[in-house]
C-alpha positions as CSV (number, residue, x, y, z in Angstrom):
1,M,87.7,-36.5,14.7
2,Q,88.3,-33.9,17.4
3,T,91.0,-32.3,15.3
4,E,88.7,-31.9,12.3
5,V,85.9,-30.4,14.4
6,L,88.3,-27.9,16.1
7,R,89.7,-26.8,12.7
8,I,86.2,-26.3,11.3
9,I,85.3,-24.1,14.3
10,E,88.6,-22.2,13.8
11,G,87.7,-21.7,10.1
12,G,84.3,-20.4,11.0
13,L,85.6,-17.9,13.6
14,M,88.3,-16.7,11.2
15,N,85.9,-16.6,8.2
16,D,88.4,-18.9,6.5
17,K,86.2,-20.8,4.0
18,R,89.1,-22.8,2.7
19,K,89.8,-24.3,6.1
20,I,86.1,-25.1,6.6
21,L,85.8,-26.9,3.3
22,T,89.1,-28.8,3.8
23,Y,88.4,-30.1,7.3
24,S,84.7,-30.7,6.6
25,T,85.7,-33.0,3.8
26,K,88.3,-34.7,6.0
27,L,85.6,-35.2,8.7
28,A,83.2,-36.8,6.1
29,D,86.0,-39.1,4.9
30,R,86.8,-40.2,8.5
31,L,83.1,-40.8,9.3
32,E,82.7,-42.9,6.2
33,R,85.8,-45.0,7.1
34,E,84.4,-45.5,10.6
35,G,81.0,-46.7,9.2
36,D,78.9,-43.6,10.0
37,T,77.8,-43.3,6.4
38,A,74.6,-41.4,7.2
39,L,76.4,-38.5,8.9
40,S,79.1,-38.6,6.3
41,K,76.6,-38.3,3.5
42,C,74.8,-35.4,5.3
43,I,78.1,-33.5,5.6
44,R,78.9,-34.0,1.9
45,Q,75.4,-32.8,1.0
46,K,75.8,-29.7,3.0
47,L,79.1,-29.0,1.3
48,E,77.6,-29.6,-2.1
49,D,74.7,-27.3,-1.4
50,G,76.9,-24.5,0.0
51,V,79.8,-24.6,-2.5
52,P,79.2,-23.2,-6.0
53,Q,79.1,-26.0,-8.6
54,N,81.1,-23.9,-11.2
55,A,84.6,-25.4,-11.3
56,A,86.2,-22.0,-11.6
57,V,84.3,-20.8,-8.5
58,A,85.1,-23.9,-6.6
59,D,88.8,-23.6,-7.3
60,A,88.7,-19.9,-6.4
61,M,87.0,-20.6,-3.1
62,R,89.7,-23.1,-2.1
63,M,92.6,-20.8,-2.9
64,I,91.5,-17.5,-1.3
65,P,94.6,-15.6,-0.2
66,L,95.0,-14.5,3.4
67,D,96.8,-11.6,5.0
68,Q,100.0,-12.9,6.6
69,D,99.5,-10.9,9.9
70,S,95.7,-11.0,10.5
71,R,95.1,-14.3,8.7
72,L,91.9,-12.7,7.3
73,Q,90.8,-13.1,3.7
74,I,91.9,-10.2,1.5
75,V,89.4,-10.9,-1.2
76,E,85.8,-12.1,-1.5
77,V,84.7,-14.5,-4.2
78,I,81.2,-13.9,-5.5
79,P,79.8,-16.5,-8.0
80,S,78.1,-15.2,-11.1
81,D,74.3,-15.2,-10.7
82,S,72.1,-14.0,-13.6
83,E,69.2,-13.5,-11.2
84,R,71.0,-11.3,-8.6
85,H,71.4,-8.0,-10.4
86,R,69.1,-6.2,-12.8
87,V,70.9,-3.1,-13.9
88,V,69.5,-0.1,-15.7
89,L,72.0,1.7,-17.9
90,T,71.9,4.7,-20.2
91,P,72.2,3.8,-23.9
92,E,75.8,5.0,-24.0
93,V,77.0,3.0,-21.0
94,K,75.0,0.0,-22.1
95,G,76.8,0.1,-25.5
96,Q,80.2,0.4,-23.8
97,M,79.5,-2.5,-21.5
98,A,78.3,-4.7,-24.4
99,Y,81.7,-3.9,-26.1
100,F,83.7,-4.9,-23.0
101,I,81.6,-8.1,-22.4
102,D,82.1,-9.1,-26.0
103,M,85.8,-8.5,-25.7
104,V,86.0,-10.8,-22.6
105,N,83.7,-13.5,-24.1
106,H,85.7,-13.6,-27.4
107,G,89.1,-13.4,-25.8
108,A,90.3,-16.7,-27.4
109,E,89.3,-15.5,-30.8
110,L,91.2,-12.2,-30.3
111,E,94.3,-14.1,-29.2
112,L,94.2,-16.4,-32.2
113,A,93.9,-13.3,-34.4
114,G,97.0,-11.9,-32.7
115,V,95.1,-9.2,-30.9
116,N,96.5,-9.4,-27.3
117,I,94.5,-6.5,-25.9
118,K,94.1,-6.2,-22.1
119,K,90.7,-6.6,-20.6
120,T,90.9,-3.7,-18.3
121,L,87.9,-1.4,-17.4
122,L,87.8,1.7,-15.1
123,L,84.4,2.8,-13.9
124,H,84.2,6.3,-12.5
125,G,81.5,8.8,-11.6
126,Y,79.0,9.9,-9.0
127,P,78.5,7.7,-5.9
128,G,75.6,5.3,-5.9
129,C,75.1,5.2,-9.7
130,G,75.8,1.5,-10.1
131,K,79.5,0.9,-10.6
132,T,79.5,-2.1,-8.3
133,S,76.3,-3.4,-9.9
134,I,77.9,-3.1,-13.3
135,A,80.9,-5.3,-12.2
136,H,78.4,-7.9,-11.0
137,Y,76.5,-7.6,-14.3
138,I,79.7,-8.2,-16.3
139,S,80.4,-11.3,-14.1
140,E,77.0,-12.6,-14.8
141,Q,77.3,-12.0,-18.6
142,T,80.7,-13.7,-18.8
143,G,80.1,-16.5,-16.3
144,L,83.2,-15.6,-14.4
145,P,83.2,-15.3,-10.6
146,L,83.9,-11.8,-9.2
147,V,86.9,-11.5,-7.0
148,V,86.3,-8.4,-4.9
149,A,89.2,-6.6,-3.2
150,R,88.2,-3.5,-1.2
151,L,91.4,-1.6,-1.2
152,D,90.3,1.0,1.3
153,G,90.3,-1.5,4.2
154,I,93.7,-2.9,3.2
155,V,95.3,0.5,3.0
156,S,93.9,2.0,6.2
157,S,94.6,-0.9,8.5
158,L,97.6,-2.6,7.0
159,L,99.7,0.1,5.3
160,G,103.0,-1.6,6.0
161,S,101.9,-4.9,4.3
162,T,99.9,-3.3,1.5
163,A,102.3,-3.9,-1.3
164,K,102.6,-7.5,-0.3
165,N,98.9,-7.9,-0.1
166,I,98.4,-6.3,-3.5
167,R,100.9,-8.8,-5.0
168,K,98.9,-11.6,-3.4
169,I,95.7,-10.4,-4.8
170,F,97.1,-10.2,-8.4
171,D,98.9,-13.5,-8.1
172,Y,95.6,-15.1,-7.0
173,A,93.6,-13.5,-9.8
174,N,96.1,-14.6,-12.3
175,S,95.9,-18.2,-11.1
176,V,92.1,-18.8,-11.5
177,P,89.5,-17.8,-14.1
178,C,87.8,-14.7,-12.6
179,I,87.2,-11.0,-12.8
180,L,89.4,-9.0,-10.4
181,F,87.3,-6.1,-9.1
182,L,89.2,-3.3,-7.3
183,D,86.6,-1.3,-5.4
184,E,87.3,2.1,-3.9
185,F,90.2,2.3,-6.3
186,D,91.3,5.8,-5.3
187,A,92.2,4.6,-1.8
188,I,95.4,3.1,-3.3
189,A,95.8,4.7,-6.8
190,K,96.2,8.3,-5.6
191,A,98.5,10.6,-7.5
192,R,102.1,10.1,-6.5
193,N,102.6,13.9,-6.4
194,D,100.1,14.3,-3.5
195,Q,102.1,16.0,-0.8
196,H,99.9,14.6,1.9
197,E,100.6,10.9,1.2
198,L,103.3,8.9,2.8
199,G,106.3,7.5,0.9
200,E,105.1,4.0,1.7
201,L,101.8,4.6,-0.2
202,K,103.7,6.0,-3.2
203,R,105.8,2.8,-3.3
204,V,102.5,0.9,-3.2
205,I,101.2,2.8,-6.2
206,N,104.4,1.8,-8.1
207,S,103.8,-1.8,-7.1
208,L,100.1,-1.6,-8.2
209,L,101.2,-0.3,-11.7
210,Q,103.7,-3.1,-12.0
211,N,101.1,-5.7,-11.1
212,I,98.6,-4.3,-13.6
213,D,101.3,-4.4,-16.3
214,A,102.2,-8.0,-15.5
215,M,98.6,-9.2,-15.9
216,P,98.2,-11.6,-18.9
217,A,96.0,-10.4,-21.7
218,D,93.4,-13.1,-21.0
219,K,92.7,-11.9,-17.4
220,V,90.0,-9.4,-16.6
221,L,90.4,-6.3,-14.3
222,I,87.7,-3.9,-13.4
223,A,88.3,-0.9,-11.0
224,A,85.8,1.6,-9.6
225,T,86.2,5.0,-8.1
226,N,84.0,7.9,-7.0
227,H,87.0,10.2,-7.1
228,E,88.6,10.0,-10.5
229,E,90.3,13.4,-9.9
230,M,92.5,11.7,-7.3
231,L,93.9,9.0,-9.6
232,D,97.5,9.0,-10.7
233,D,97.9,9.9,-14.4
234,A,99.8,6.6,-15.0
235,I,96.8,4.7,-13.6
236,W,94.5,6.0,-16.4
237,R,96.9,4.7,-19.1
238,R,96.7,1.2,-17.7
239,F,93.0,0.9,-18.6
240,V,92.0,0.1,-22.1
241,Q,88.4,1.3,-21.5
242,T,87.2,4.0,-19.1
243,V,83.5,4.6,-18.6
244,E,81.8,7.4,-16.7
245,V,78.7,6.2,-14.9
246,G,76.5,9.2,-14.4
247,L,73.1,9.9,-12.9
248,P,70.1,8.3,-14.6
249,G,67.8,10.2,-16.9
250,E,64.0,10.2,-16.8
251,A,63.8,7.1,-19.1
252,E,66.1,5.1,-16.8
253,I,64.2,6.2,-13.7
254,M,61.0,5.0,-15.2
255,E,62.5,1.6,-15.8
256,M,63.9,1.5,-12.2
257,I,60.4,2.2,-10.8
258,D,59.2,-1.2,-11.8
259,I,62.4,-2.9,-10.5
260,F,62.5,-1.1,-7.2
261,S,58.7,-1.7,-6.6
262,D,59.1,-5.5,-6.8
263,P,57.6,-7.5,-5.2
264,F,55.0,-4.8,-4.5
265,T,53.0,-2.8,-7.0
266,S,52.8,0.9,-6.8
267,E,50.6,3.7,-7.9
268,L,53.2,4.6,-10.5
269,T,53.4,1.2,-12.1
270,D,50.3,1.3,-14.3
271,D,49.9,5.1,-14.6
272,I,52.3,6.4,-17.3
273,N,51.5,10.1,-16.5
274,K,52.2,9.6,-12.7
275,K,55.3,7.6,-13.6
276,R,56.6,10.3,-15.9
277,A,55.9,13.0,-13.4
278,F,57.7,11.1,-10.6
279,A,60.7,10.4,-12.9
280,K,60.9,14.1,-13.6
281,G,60.9,14.8,-9.8
282,A,63.5,12.1,-9.1
283,K,65.9,13.3,-11.8
284,G,69.2,14.3,-10.2
285,I,69.4,11.6,-7.5
286,S,71.3,8.4,-7.7
287,P,69.8,4.9,-8.2
288,S,71.1,4.0,-4.7
289,D,69.1,6.9,-3.2
290,L,66.1,6.1,-5.3
291,K,66.2,2.5,-4.1
292,T,66.4,3.7,-0.5
293,A,63.2,5.8,-1.0
294,F,61.4,2.7,-2.4
295,D,62.7,0.5,0.5
296,R,61.4,3.0,3.1
297,A,58.0,3.1,1.4
298,K,57.9,-0.7,1.4
299,V,58.5,-0.8,5.1
300,K,55.5,1.6,5.5
301,C,53.4,-0.7,3.4
302,V,54.3,-3.8,5.5
303,L,53.5,-2.0,8.7
304,N,50.2,-0.7,7.3
305,K,49.4,-4.2,5.8
306,Q,49.3,-2.7,2.3
307,T,50.4,-4.4,-1.0
308,M,50.5,-1.3,-3.1
309,I,53.1,1.5,-2.6
310,P,51.3,4.9,-2.4
311,I,53.0,7.7,-4.3
312,E,53.2,10.1,-1.3
313,P,56.0,8.2,0.6
314,L,57.9,7.9,-2.6
315,L,57.7,11.6,-3.3
316,R,58.5,12.3,0.3
317,G,61.6,10.2,0.0
318,V,62.7,12.0,-3.1
319,Y,62.0,15.4,-1.6
320,E,64.1,14.6,1.5
321,I,67.0,13.4,-0.6
322,K,67.0,16.4,-2.9
323,T,66.1,19.2,-0.5
324,K,68.5,20.6,2.1
325,E,66.3,23.3,3.6
326,K,63.0,21.5,4.2
327,S,59.7,23.1,5.1
328,E,56.0,22.1,5.0
329,E,55.3,24.7,2.3
330,G,58.2,23.4,0.2
331,Y,57.0,19.8,0.6
332,V,53.4,20.8,-0.5
333,R,54.7,22.6,-3.5
334,F,56.9,19.7,-4.4
335,L,54.0,17.2,-4.2
336,S,51.8,19.5,-6.3
337,E,54.5,20.1,-8.9
338,Y,54.9,16.4,-9.5
339,G,51.4,15.4,-10.0
340,M,49.5,15.2,-6.7
341,P,46.1,17.0,-6.5
342,Q,45.4,19.2,-3.5
343,L,42.8,16.9,-2.0
344,T,45.2,14.0,-2.3
345,I,47.9,16.0,-0.6
346,N,45.4,16.8,2.2
347,K,44.5,13.1,2.6
348,E,48.0,11.8,2.4
349,T,49.8,14.3,4.6
350,G,47.1,15.5,7.0
351,I,47.9,19.1,6.2
352,A,44.8,21.3,6.2
353,L,43.3,22.0,2.7
354,R,43.2,25.7,3.5
355,K,46.9,25.8,4.3
356,I,47.7,23.8,1.1
357,K,45.7,26.2,-1.0
358,S,47.6,29.1,0.7
359,Y,51.0,27.5,0.0
360,L,50.2,26.9,-3.6
361,S,48.8,30.4,-4.2
362,V,52.0,32.1,-3.1
363,K,54.5,32.8,-5.8
364,T,58.1,32.3,-5.0
365,K,61.1,34.0,-6.5
366,E,61.7,30.9,-8.7
367,D,58.1,31.1,-10.0
368,E,58.6,34.7,-10.9
369,V,61.8,34.0,-12.8
C-alpha cells in the first residue's frame, strides 16, 4: 500500500495524471482484496467523478506523452463540453466553421466516397478575437477531446528536444480520437529563411512539415497564430482551410453584451438604443478586451453589492482600452458621444456639471473636420 500512496503523491507533484489514475486504481484493488471495501469504493467513486466518461477522453488521459528530460506532460487533454464556451462569430467565420465541422462529422462518408481530404484548419488574425475559443467550439460540436500543445513553451525551454517532442505529440494524436490543437503556432512554424533563427529550429520546421504530411486523413489538426506573416510558405500549403478571425462588428458586440453580463444584468441588456451606442463605442476592440471590461465592472458591482452593471464602468473600460492619451476632457466627451447625458456623467463620475458643459462645448480639431 505504501508504494501506491507514494506513486500517487509523485504523480500529483509531477502533474502526471496517468500515474495518479494507475496507482489509485491499484490502491483500490489492494484495499478491496484486504477487505476494506468502503475505502476502496470511495476511491473508485472519486476516480469515476474526476475522469471523463467519454471513452476517447479516458483513453487519451491514460496515454498523455511526457517530455523525456523533464517528465512533464507536453500536451493537455480537454474534454468536449457544450456548456463551456459560447462563441460569437461573424457570419462569414460562422459559415466557414460550419463547413469544417461538417467535414469532420461526416469523415466516414467522405472516406467511403473516396474523398480523403485532410481535416486541417489554420486560424489566424488579431490577438484576443477567439481563435482558441473556436478550437474549443469545434471540439464541442464534434464530440472530440481537444489535445492542446502550446508550442511556445516547448521551443523556448527545450529547443534541443523539440523535434522529438513534436513527433511524440503527433504520434499521440494519431493514436487516439481527438483534435490536435497547436496554439501559438508561429513559435515553431517560422519561415525557414529567417536569418535570426537557429539551424536547429529550421530542422524542427522540416520535422513539423513531415509530421503534418504523415497525419491520416481521418485525424483533425487545428493551428492558431497571431502572426501569420511569420509562417513558412510551406506551412500554409499544409492546411486545407485557413480562416482569418478578425475584430467583431457592432452586431457581434451587441450579442456579446448579454453573454459577458451573465450572471448579472446590465443597463445595456434591455435598452436597445444604449446597447447599440455602446457597441458603436466598443467597435475596434477584441472580445478578450471587451470581456475584461465587463469582468472589471462585475467586480465593482460585487464590492458595491449591486446586481445590475451600470453603463459608466463599462464605457470607462472601453475608453481605457481604446485611448492611449487619456484625459478627463477626453473621457467626458467619450461618455457623451456614446449615449450618456450630462447629468448622468456628473452623477457617475463626480465631475462638476459646469466642467462637463465646458468640455462638451469646446470643439476639437476632429469635430471641425
